[in-house]
C-alpha positions as CSV (number, residue, x, y, z in Angstrom):
1,X,12.6,-3.1,21.8
2,X,15.0,-6.1,22.2
3,X,12.6,-7.7,24.6
4,X,9.7,-7.4,22.2
5,X,11.7,-9.0,19.4
6,X,13.0,-11.8,21.7
7,X,9.4,-12.5,22.8
8,X,8.1,-12.5,19.3
9,X,10.9,-14.9,18.2
10,X,10.2,-17.2,21.2
11,X,6.5,-17.3,20.3
12,X,7.3,-17.9,16.6
13,X,9.5,-20.9,17.7
14,X,6.8,-22.3,19.8
15,X,4.3,-22.1,16.9
16,X,7.0,-23.6,14.5
17,X,7.4,-26.5,16.9
18,X,3.7,-27.1,17.5
19,X,2.4,-26.3,14.0
20,X,5.3,-26.4,11.5
21,X,3.4,-26.4,8.3
22,X,0.8,-23.8,9.3
23,X,3.6,-21.5,10.7
24,X,5.7,-21.9,7.6
25,X,2.6,-21.2,5.4
26,X,1.7,-18.0,7.2
27,X,5.3,-16.9,7.1
28,X,5.6,-17.6,3.4
29,X,2.4,-15.8,2.6
30,X,3.6,-12.7,4.5
31,X,7.0,-12.8,2.9
32,X,5.4,-13.2,-0.6
33,X,3.2,-10.2,0.2
34,X,6.2,-8.1,1.2
35,X,8.0,-9.0,-2.0
36,X,5.0,-8.2,-4.1
37,X,4.5,-4.8,-2.5
38,X,8.2,-4.0,-3.2
39,X,7.9,-5.3,-6.8
40,X,4.8,-3.2,-7.3
41,X,6.5,0.0,-6.1
42,X,9.7,-0.7,-8.1
43,X,7.7,-1.3,-11.3
44,X,6.0,2.1,-10.9
45,X,2.5,1.1,-9.8
46,X,1.1,4.2,-8.0
47,X,-1.8,2.6,-6.2
48,X,-1.2,-0.8,-4.5
49,X,-3.0,-3.6,-6.4
50,X,-4.7,-5.3,-3.5
51,X,-6.1,-8.2,-5.5
52,X,-2.7,-9.0,-7.0
53,X,-1.1,-8.7,-3.5
54,X,-3.6,-11.2,-2.0
55,X,-3.2,-13.7,-4.8
56,X,0.6,-13.6,-4.5
57,X,0.2,-14.1,-0.7
58,X,-2.1,-17.0,-1.4
59,X,0.6,-18.5,-3.6
60,X,3.2,-18.3,-0.8
61,X,0.7,-19.6,1.7
62,X,-0.9,-22.5,-0.2
63,X,1.9,-23.6,-2.6
64,X,5.4,-22.3,-1.8
65,X,5.5,-23.1,1.9
66,X,3.9,-26.6,1.7
67,X,6.1,-27.4,-1.3
68,X,9.2,-26.3,0.6
69,X,8.1,-28.1,3.8
70,X,7.7,-31.4,2.1
71,X,10.7,-31.0,-0.2
72,X,13.0,-30.6,2.9
73,X,11.3,-33.6,4.6
74,X,12.0,-35.7,1.4
75,X,15.6,-34.5,1.3
76,X,16.0,-35.6,4.9
77,X,14.7,-39.1,4.0
78,X,16.8,-39.4,0.8
79,X,20.0,-38.3,2.5
80,X,19.2,-39.7,6.0
81,X,22.3,-39.7,8.2
82,X,24.6,-38.4,5.5
83,X,26.6,-35.2,6.1
84,X,29.4,-33.3,4.5
85,X,30.1,-31.2,1.5
86,X,29.4,-34.0,-1.0
87,X,25.9,-34.6,0.5
88,X,25.2,-30.8,0.5
89,X,26.3,-30.7,-3.1
90,X,24.0,-33.6,-4.0
91,X,21.0,-32.0,-2.3
92,X,21.7,-28.7,-4.1
93,X,22.0,-30.4,-7.4
94,X,18.9,-32.5,-6.9
95,X,16.9,-29.4,-5.9
96,X,18.2,-27.4,-8.9
97,X,17.4,-30.1,-11.4
98,X,13.9,-30.8,-10.0
99,X,12.3,-28.2,-7.7
100,X,13.8,-25.1,-9.2
101,X,12.5,-25.6,-12.8
102,X,9.1,-26.8,-11.4
103,X,8.7,-23.9,-9.0
104,X,9.6,-21.3,-11.6
105,X,7.2,-22.8,-14.1
106,X,4.4,-23.0,-11.5
107,X,4.9,-19.3,-10.5
108,X,4.8,-18.1,-14.1
109,X,1.7,-20.1,-14.9
110,X,0.0,-19.0,-11.7
111,X,0.9,-15.4,-12.3
112,X,-0.4,-15.4,-15.9
113,X,-3.5,-17.5,-15.4
114,X,-4.6,-16.5,-11.9
115,X,-3.1,-13.1,-11.0
116,X,-3.4,-11.6,-14.4
117,X,-6.4,-13.7,-15.6
118,X,-4.9,-14.1,-19.0
119,X,-6.0,-16.9,-21.4
120,X,-4.0,-20.0,-21.7
121,X,-2.5,-19.3,-25.2
122,X,-1.1,-15.9,-24.1
123,X,0.3,-17.4,-20.9
124,X,1.8,-20.3,-22.8
125,X,3.5,-18.0,-25.3
126,X,4.9,-15.8,-22.6
127,X,6.2,-18.7,-20.6
128,X,7.9,-20.2,-23.7
129,X,9.6,-16.9,-24.4
130,X,10.6,-15.9,-20.8
131,X,11.1,-19.2,-19.0
132,X,14.6,-19.9,-20.3
133,X,15.9,-16.6,-19.0
134,X,14.2,-17.0,-15.7
135,X,15.6,-20.5,-15.2
136,X,19.1,-19.6,-16.2
137,X,19.0,-16.7,-13.8
138,X,17.6,-19.0,-11.1
139,X,20.6,-21.3,-11.5
140,X,22.9,-18.4,-10.8
141,X,21.0,-17.4,-7.6
142,X,19.4,-20.5,-6.0
143,X,22.4,-22.9,-5.8
144,X,24.2,-20.4,-3.4
145,X,21.0,-20.1,-1.3
146,X,20.7,-23.9,-1.3
147,X,24.3,-24.5,-0.3
148,X,24.0,-22.1,2.6
149,X,20.6,-23.6,3.6
150,X,21.7,-27.2,3.6
151,X,25.2,-26.5,5.0
152,X,24.4,-24.0,7.8
153,X,20.7,-23.8,8.5
154,X,19.0,-26.2,10.9
155,X,16.2,-28.3,9.2
156,X,13.3,-26.5,11.0
157,X,14.5,-23.1,9.7
158,X,15.2,-24.1,6.0
159,X,11.8,-23.1,4.7
160,X,12.1,-19.8,6.6
161,X,15.6,-19.1,5.2
162,X,14.4,-20.0,1.7
163,X,11.4,-17.8,2.2
164,X,13.6,-14.8,2.9
165,X,15.7,-15.5,-0.1
166,X,12.5,-16.2,-2.0
167,X,11.3,-12.7,-1.2
168,X,14.2,-11.3,-3.3
169,X,13.6,-13.9,-6.0
170,X,9.9,-13.1,-5.9
171,X,10.6,-9.4,-6.7
172,X,12.6,-10.6,-9.7
173,X,9.9,-13.0,-10.9
174,X,7.2,-10.4,-10.4
175,X,9.1,-7.8,-12.4
176,X,10.0,-10.3,-15.1
177,X,6.4,-11.5,-15.4
178,X,5.2,-7.9,-15.5
179,X,7.7,-6.8,-18.1
180,X,6.9,-9.8,-20.3
181,X,3.2,-8.9,-20.0
182,X,3.6,-5.2,-20.7
183,X,3.9,-5.6,-24.5
184,X,0.8,-7.9,-24.6
185,X,-1.2,-5.5,-22.5
186,X,-0.3,-2.5,-24.7
187,X,-1.5,-4.4,-27.9
188,X,-4.9,-5.2,-26.4
């Protein structure tokens, strides 16, 4: 079994080197799908909602991975040649003040408008009520991930590392989005 895993990892690294954005996008889509399956099971959904699963995978593939890929490229440009704890702290702070709020807002909007197919006023109301809690929770989780990522993870693996952490975060967001939608669904 070890040889199979080593060979798969070697092939993954070759693809990551040759086609970094495509490889990160496919990986992010798969990780988003895994987190959605887990979120569906935790929330008590008996039969897997395939449409929802595919739309969440599309989000990881088409948005999350490209955003992360280019964010880390930008960070490398902004902090070119700088190392050390102060630089890591500045990267984490910049990411938490810009990318984190943006990404959480984008996910909540995407989930409401695309995944659930709800009208804009309903999505807007839900985002206004739930977003502060989501973002506050994000600021308890993502700075630790960011610190580990910038301090210890080589640049080519940062999106992958964030993707694995994002799988856990995706479960939280899915459950939060679903729980916020439940009262509105019951009223309809």
